[in-house]
N, C-alpha and C positions, 0 to 999 in steps of 0.2 A: 319832048319839046325842050328846046334850049333857048335861052335869051341872055342878052348881056354882051360883053366884049367879044371881039373876034378872036379866033384861035391864034395863039402865038407859037413860037418854036420852043418856048421854055418848058421845063418839066411841069407836070400837072400836080397840083395839090388838091385832093378831093376831100371836102368836108361832108361827111355822111349825116344827113338830117332827116332820115325817113322813118325813124322810130316813133312809137306811139307816145312815149313819155308818160306812161301810166303811173309810174311811181312818184313822179314829180308833180302830177296833177295837170298835165297839159303838154303842149309842144315845147320841147327843150330849147329849140332854136330861138324862141322869143322870150324865154325866161330872162328876167333882168338880173344882171350881176354888176353891181357898182354903177348903175345908171346906163348900162349898155346891154343889148341883147347878147345872150350867151354865145351864139354862133359867130359874133363879130370877133371874138378873141382868136379862135383858130384861123379865121380868114386873114386877120392882120398878121399872124405869125407866118403863115404861108407866103404872103406878099413880101414880108421882110426877108424871107429865105430866098427870094428870087423865083418862086414858083408861080405858075398861073393858078389862082384859086378858082375852084368851081364848087358850088353847093349842090349836092345830090339829094333829092327828096321825093316823096310820093306826090301824086297829083293833088291830094287834099292836104298836104302838109302846110301848116301855117308858118310863114317866114316873114321876117322884117324886111324893109327895103334893103337891097344889097347892090353894091357897085361891081359885082362880079357875075359871071355866067351862072345860070341855074339850070340844072338838068333834072327833068322829071322821070324817075324810074317807073316801071309798070306798077300798077296798084296791087296786082295779085300775081303770084302768091307772095305773101309777106314772108321774107326770109332775109337774114342779115347780109347774105351775099349779094342781094339784088343791087344794092348801091354800089358795091365794088364792081359788079359786072358793067353797070352803066358807065362808071368812071373809066374803067379799062377800055371800053369801046370808044369813049370820047378821046382818051389819050392816044390811042393808036400805037405808034412806035415810040412815043415819048415816055420817059420814066414817070411813074405814078407814085405819089406818096398819099396814103389815105389816113385820115384822122376822124375822130368823132366830133360832132358839133358841140359836145359837152365837155371839151378839154380846154380849159382856159389858161393852162400854164405851159404850153408847148414852147420849146426853144427853137428859134429860127435856125440856129447853128446845127442842131440835131436834124431838123427837117431837111436842110441843104445837104447834110452828110448822107442821109437816107437816099435822097434823090440821086446822089453820085455813086451809090453802091452798085456793084456788078451783079450781085446775087439776085435771082428772080424773086425771092421772098425773104425779107429781113424784118423781124419783129422783136420787140423787147420781151424779156422774161423776168418776171418779178417773183421771188420766192420759188424759182424753178418752173413757174407756169407761164407758157407763152401768152402774150397779149396781142390781139389783132391790130391794135392801134397805139401809137402811130406806126405805120408799116410801109415798107416799099414793096410794091406789087408789079410784076411783069405780065405782059400780055399772054405769055405762055401758060399762065394759070387759068385762063378763061375756060378751057374744057372741064377742069376739076371743079370750078365754081359753078358752072352751068349744071354739072351732074349733081352737085350738092343741093341746088335749088330744086331740080327735078325729083330727087329722092327724099327731100326734106331732111338731109343730113346736116348736123350741127356744123357751124362755120369753124369752130376751133378744131374739131376732129378732122375736117378737110384740110386745114392749114397744117396740122400735125403730120398728116400723111404726105404733104408736099415737101418735107425735109427742109424747113426754113433755117436760115441762119439766125440764130438767137443772139440777141444783144444782152449779155448777162449784166447784172447790176454794176459790177466794177467798171465795165466799159461804158455803160449808160451814165455812170456818175461823172464822166468827163464833161457831160453837157448840163449837169445840174443834179438836184436831188431826184433820184429815180421815181420815188413815189409821187412827188410833185409833178414831174414831167408827164406821168401816166395818169394823173388824177382826173377822174371824170365825175360829172355831176349827175347823180341818179335820183336823189331825193331832196326834199326841202332842207334836210339837215346838211347834206353835201353842199347845197347852195350857200347856207350860212357859214359853213367851214371855208368855202372858197372866198367869201367876203372877208373873213378874218385873215386868210392867207394873203389876200391882195393888200389888206391894210398894213 
């Protein structure tokens, strides 16, 4: 089910919000950061980058009021690739940039650059380890992601096998502090740190 604005010709920016949020004590999307729901930060960054923002979540995921389209991914099986699959199907032939709902420090310039990339899969690498978000994903990845869901294969292993173009830290640093750009909120301590970084 999808609701919200009509589809545009712009690249798609998908905010994945289907996780349980067990470590933070509830739905990440509605966790408050500096008086705003956490999900509002990546949505705003994608809009500023000129992408069409969509939020992808489970049917039972709690979300705040949003001024963008919401896509509900299937409830089962629970797998990190589920949201990516739903976003890629929605994007069709348009470029897709995927981010987490818990990433408050994304750079619109980086997101726009990812959307313009020619490679089918582009993801950052911190300390030599590929990170799935923020990432540029092409529709050609659908079969591999579908197989990962069917087999219960880890998302990172699936992405590794797809020979991604890795954005090493020196290249990522052109857009800001790499650790800040890829910072995600998993725990109450992370939320407090994000408050300090915003301040």
